[in-house]
N, C-alpha and C positions, 0 to 999 in steps of 0.2 A: 232238568230243573236246577236253577242256580241257588247259591247261598242267599241268606237273608241279609240285607243291608242293615247294619246296626252301628250308629255312631258311638255307642257306649264302649265299643271295642277300643276306641282311642283313649278312653278315660284313664285306665291304669298306667298309660304312658305319659299323657300330657299333664295330668294333675300333679304327679311328683315333679315334673320339670318346671311347672308353674310355681309350685311350692319352693323349689330350689332357688328360683329367681327372687322370690320374696325374701327368702332367708338371707340371700346375699345382700339385699338392701337393708336388712336388719342386723348387719354384722356387729354393730355396737351393743346389741341386746341379746345375749346368748340364751337367756331364759325364754324370751319370746320366740327365738329361732326354734327352740325345741318344741314349743307349743304349736307353732305353725306347721312344723314338720309332722308332728303327730296327727294334726287335723288333715293334712294332705294324705298321709298314709291311710287313715280311716276312710277318706273319700275314695281313694284308689281301690281299697279292698271292697268297698260297697259296689263300685262300678264293676269289678271283676266278678263278684257274686251275681250281679244282675245279668252279666253276659252268660254265665254258666246256667242260670235259671232259664234264660231265653233259649239256650241250646237244648235244655231238657224239654221245654215245652214244644220245641220243633220236632221232637221224635228221634228215633234212632239215628237218622242221617242228618240231623240238624247241624248247620254250619253258619256262623255269623261272620259277615264280611264288612269291611269298610275300606273304600278306595279313596285315598287321600287326594283332595282336589277334584274328585270326580273323574280322574283320568282313567282310561282303559287299562286293564291289568298289564299288558306288556310294556306300557309306557310309564305309568305311574306306580307308586308304591301301594301295595295292597296288604291290609292286615286281615288275617284269617284266624278266626277262633272256632276251630272244630272242637270236638269234645275233649281231646287231650290238651290242646292249648288252653282252653277255658279252665279246665280242672287244675292244670299246673299253675296258671296265673293266680287262681284263688289261693293255692298253697303258698305261692311266693308273696303275695300281698298281705296275707294274714300273718306270716312270720315276720315280714318287714314291719308291719304295724306293731307287733309285739316288741320288736327291737326298738322302735321309736318310743313306745311306752316305757321301756326299760331306760332309755336315754333321759326321760323326764326327771328321774331321780337317780342318776348315775354320777358318781363323784370321780370318775377317771378324768384326769386333767386334759387329756387329748380332746375331749368333747368341747372344751372351751375355745378351741381354735375356730375362728369365724367360718372356715371353709368346711368344717366337719359335717354339719347338718346338710348343707347343699350337696356335698358328695354322697351322703347317705341316700338322699332322695334321687340323685342321678343314678345311683346303683339300682334303686328300685325301678326306675323307668327303664333302664337297660335290661333288667331281669324280665319285666313284663313284655317289653318289646321283642326280646329273644324268643319268647313263646308265641307271640301273636304274628310276627312278621311272615309274609308269604313269599319272600324271595331271599336268596342266600347272601346277597351282598348287604342288604339291610340287616340281616341276622348278624353278619360280621360287625357292622357298625354298632349295633346294640350290645353285642358281646364285649367289644372293646370299651364302650362307655361304662359297662359294668366293671370290667377289669381295672380300668384306670381310676375309677372312683374308689374301689376297694384299696388300690395301691396308695392313694392319697391318705386314706384313713389309717392304714397300717403304718405309713411312714411317719405320721405325727403321733403314733402311739406312745403312751407313757412307759416306754421300755427302751433301754439302750440298744436292744436287738431289733427294734421295729424297722429302722431304716435299712439295716442289712437284709432283713427278710423281704422287705419291699423291693429292693434292688435285685435280689435273687429271683423273686417272682417275675419281675419285669423281663429279665433275660429269658427265663424258661417259658413264660407265657408268650414272649415274642416269637419263640420257635413255633408254637402252635398257631400264632397269628400268621406267620409267614406261610405255613402249610395251607391255611385257609385261603390266603390270597392266591397262592399258586393253584389251588383247586378251583377257585372262582374263575381265574383266567382260563384254565383248561375247560371248564364248563362253557364259558361264553364263546371261546374260540371254536368249540365243537357244536354247540346247539344254538348259538346266537340269542340266548335268553338266560336269565338267572331266576325266573319265577319257578318256584318249586312245582306248581301245578303243571306247567308246560314241560318241565324236566321229567315229571312223572309220566306224562304222556309219551315223551320220547323214549324213556326206558321201557315202557310197557310194550313197545313194538318188538322187543327182543333183539334189536340191533345194538351193537356195542362198538361205536367208533373208537379210534385208537386211544384218545385221551379220556374217554368216559370213565372207565374203571379206575385208572390212576387218580383221577380227580376225586372219586368217592373214597378211595383209600387214604388220600391226603386229608380229607375231611374227617374220617374216622380216627386217624392218628391224632389229629388236632383235638378232637373231642375227648380222646383218652387222656391227653395232657391236661386239658381244662378240668376234667373230672378227677384228676389225681389218681388215675387207675395205676396200680402197680404193673410195670416198673417205671411209670411216668410220674411218680408221686413225690419225688424228693424235695420239691418246693413246699409241699403242703404242711407238714408238721410245724416248721418254723413260722410260716406265714399265719397259720390259724392260731398258734399259741401266743404270738406277740400282739395279735390284733386286740383292740379294745373289746370288752365283753359283748356288747350288742352287735358288733361286726363279726366276731368269731362265731356268734350264734347263727348268723346268716351264712357265713362261708361254708361251714360244715354241714349245713342242713339243706339249703336251697341253691346256693351258687354252684356247687358241684353238680347239681341236677341238670343244669343247662346242657352240659356235655352229654349226659345220659339221654336227655331229650333229643339232642341231635343224632345220637346213635340210633335211637328208635326210629326217627324219621328216615335215616339212611336205609335201615333194614326193611322198613315197611313200604317206603315209597320207591326207592331207587334199586334196591338189591333183592327184589323178590326172587329172581332166578338164581342168584348167587348166595341166597340167605344161608344155606346149609353150611358153607365154608366159613362165613363170618360168624355164625352162631357157635360153631365149634371153637373158634379162637376166643370168643367172648367167654365161653365156659371155662377154658383154661385160665384166662386172665382173672376171671371171677374167683376161681378156687384158690389161685395164688394169693389174691387180695384178701380173701377170707382168713387164711391162716397167717399170712404175714401181718395183716392188720391186728388180728387177735393176739398173736405172740408179742408183737411190738408194744401193744397196749399193756400187756402184762409186765413188760420189762421197763416201762416208763414210770417215773416217780414225780410226774407233774400232772395234775388233774386235767388241765386243758389239753395238754399234749396227748394224754391218754385218750381223750375223746376225739382228738384229731386222728390218731391212729385207728381208733374204732371206726371212723368214717370210711377208712380204706376197706375194712372188712365188710361194712354194711353195703358199700357200693359193689363189693364182690358178690354179695347175695343177689343184688339187682341184676348184675351182668349175667349170672348163671340163669336167672329166670328168663331174661331176654334170649339167652343162648338156647334154652330148651325149645323155643320156637313155636310152640302151640299157642292157641288163643287162651287156653286156661293159664299157661305160664305167663303170658303177657298181662293178664289180669293180675296175677301175683306181683309182677314187677311194678305195675301202676300202684297197687295198694301199698306195697313196700315203700315206694318213693314218697307217697303222701304221708304215711304214718311216721316214717323215719324223720322227715322234716320237722314235724312237731315235737317228737321225742328229743331229738338231738339239740334243737334250738333251746328247748326248755332246760335240758341238763346243763348246757354251757352257760346259760344265764344264771342258773342256780349256783354253778361254780363261782361265777363272778360275785354273786351276793355273799356267798360264804367267805370268799377271799377278802371281801370288804370289811369283814369283822376282825381281821388282824391288822396290826399297824403297818406291816410290810405290803399289804394288799397282794400277797404272793399266792400263786396256785400250786406251788411245790408241796407235795404231800408231807414233807418234813415240817413245813410251816403250818399246814392245815391239820396236822395230827391233833385230834381232840377239839378242833376249832368249832365243831358243830354241837359239842356237848351243851345241853340246855337250850338249843335251838330246835324245839320240837317240830315246829311247822316245816322248817327247812329239811329236817331229818326225814319226815314223812314224804315230802315232795320228792326228795332225791331218791328215796327208796322206791317210790312208785315209778319214777322216771327210769331208774336202773332196771327194774323188773319189766317195764314196758320194752326197753331196748333188748332185753334178753328173751322176750317173747313169752312171758308168764301170763296166764289167764287171770282175770278177764280183761286185760288191757289191750290197747290197739296193736301192740307189737305181736301179741298172740295171733291176732287175725292175719297179720302179715306172714307169720311163720306157717300158719295153717294153709294159707293160699299158696305159699312156696312149696309145701309138701304136696299139695294137690297138683301143682304144675309138674313136679318131678315124677309123681305117680302117673300122670297123664302121658308123660314122655317115656315112662318105663325105664328111667335112668336110675336104677336102684343104687348102684355104686356111688354115683355122683350125689344122689340124695343123701346117702349115708354120710358122705364127707361133709355135706352142707349142714346136716344135723349135728355132727361132731364139732364142726367149726362154730356153730351157734352156742355150744357149751362154753367156749372161751369168753363170750360176752358175759355170761352169768358169773364166771369166775372173777374177771377183772372189775366188774361193777360191784360185786359183793365185797371184794377186797377194799375198793376205794371207799364205799359207804362205811365199812367197819373202821377204816383208818381215820376218817374225818369225824365220825359221830360216836365212836366207842373207845378210841385210844385215849390215854391220858394226854393232857395238853403238852405241847412241845415246850421244852425249856428255852427261855430267852425270847419267845414270841408273845408279845403283849397284845391284849385286846385293844382295838382301836378306841380312841376317845372322840373320834369324829363321827359324823353321820354316815350310816351305811346305805348301800344300794337297796332299793325297794324290791321285795320278792313278788310284787303283783304280776308282772309280765310272765315270769316263769310259772307262777301258780296257775295262771289262766291257760298256759300251754299244756301243763301237766293235767289240768282239769279237762282240757279238750281231748287229751290222750285217753282219759278214762271214759269219756262220752263215746269216743269212736270205738272203744272196745266193747262197751255194753250195748250201744246202738250202732252196730257195724253195718246193718243192712243198707242204708242209703249210700255209703261209700262203696260197698261191694257192688251194688246195682249200677252206680255211675261208672265204676271201673270196668264192669262187664260191657256196658254200652260203649265205653271209650275203646276198649280192645276190639270190639266188634267193628266199630267204625274205621279205626286206623288199619285194621287187617284187610280192608277193602279200599285201596288207594284211589279207586275210580271215584268214590264219593268226594274225597278231598279235591281231586283234580277237576271233576266236572262242576262242582259247586263254584270254583273260582273262575273257570273258563267258560261258563255258560254265556252264550251270546257272542263269544269272540269270533267264531267262524262266520257268523252273519255280519260281523263288523269288518270283515276282510282280513282277519288274522287266520292264517292257515294252521290247521292242526295236523300232526303227523299221521300218515296212513298206517293202519294197523294198531293204532292206539285205542284208548277206551272209547266206546261208542256212547257218548253222553246222551244222545237222543233216546237210547233204549234204557237208560238208567232212570227209573222212576224213584227219585229220592224219597218222596213222601211215603212210599210203601215199599221201600227197598228190602229185599230179602238178602241179608248179608251172609255169605258162606260161613260155616262153622269154624273153618280153619283156613283162612286165606294165606297166612304165612306158610312158607315152605318148611316142613319139619325136617330135622336132621335125619340122615340115613344111618 
């Protein structure tokens, strides 16, 4: 049984692109650009939510598909919204919409450039497209659209270091892009297809042609670079720190998750047999990231840079969960990814609001010392966000940490779990220090309060409010994450949903692959632990 055709899958991609085109035509009216961009962001978010709801209604094995132009899958581009893609797209579009709402009353001069809002919307389209695409070349195209759009916005940032950070990122990201292209070439020369569903069928046979594994390795390294995983992180702190506030809110919360998404796809679709080795490597990288990111955040005296280093640690937690390999741990990784996106974007936008209250608009802690005294609402929001990031109940970060502990206990990795819990304490330390410095220290000498309008706290307040809701009412997200982990742990569901009817259309499927005729998607019984656990 195949996936359900749903044109709404195209919505989160085409709506931002259409909005970007309109914004280019309105280059002379920056205020109207911001309003149009926000409207496009809201529409894209609603479309992604509709796709997720349709997936939920379709049951545990629901997959929404849209074939562009009606072309058959091997020939045309196919968009595939399984539960993971649909859930991640909602995460991305919601955070993007919050960023666009922040832009509505943001006084950073870089937002006045006519190209800024179109680039923001193009980044949104690339983000959703990366999640929805069903073939690896289109994934590369969407990923580069997202990367180049973010480079443009950082290059015009209201900071002398913006252009330098953008150039540095172009070179380093280019290394990852080159690896992706080499991997794509290796895949196509070996399997004569770039459709992930067909590649999953080919890998399921157990055969490994000469270039198959090197191609996957190149993809994984590229994803590690794109996600700023230690030791591939050196571009990230400068790039995220110099970015305008609404952009940095996206970079550290959802943009880095695209690489994590790619790693999960590689492990669950292509490397089922080799998963144990990859998972061990991910655990090591994750632990290094947890402690390096936490210690670097403690040594940093810039609030935005501190949160950028914090992302290195939070990505480390996610990698460890993926590395544990069990379905319970995969649920933890998904919950952590979603919750972290809302927490981190809210905190970064709050930092921008606080910085807008001093004349320098600086995020250096020496300039922010005491800047929050008297700003009761911002103090409460930042405290809640910091506690959520540290995993304090009853906030959504606590749900993430509990899920992570369950994953470690299920894997019986007690030593690793102890290190993870210890690394989590670093988050509480540097967030407590930052909150105390901003909201309880005496005001810094020579730093004058601004006499101009300040950024609106509405967008970060909504995100922090969402964090509180996801903590108190965690059941829906937990249930969706469990269904998502269940579905992606059985790659036959993804593959057969996309390839349904292809054999009858004269497209040969590899012998020894998934038997789609025997897969009753509507009543599929998914194995409890399809992923290979580490030995």
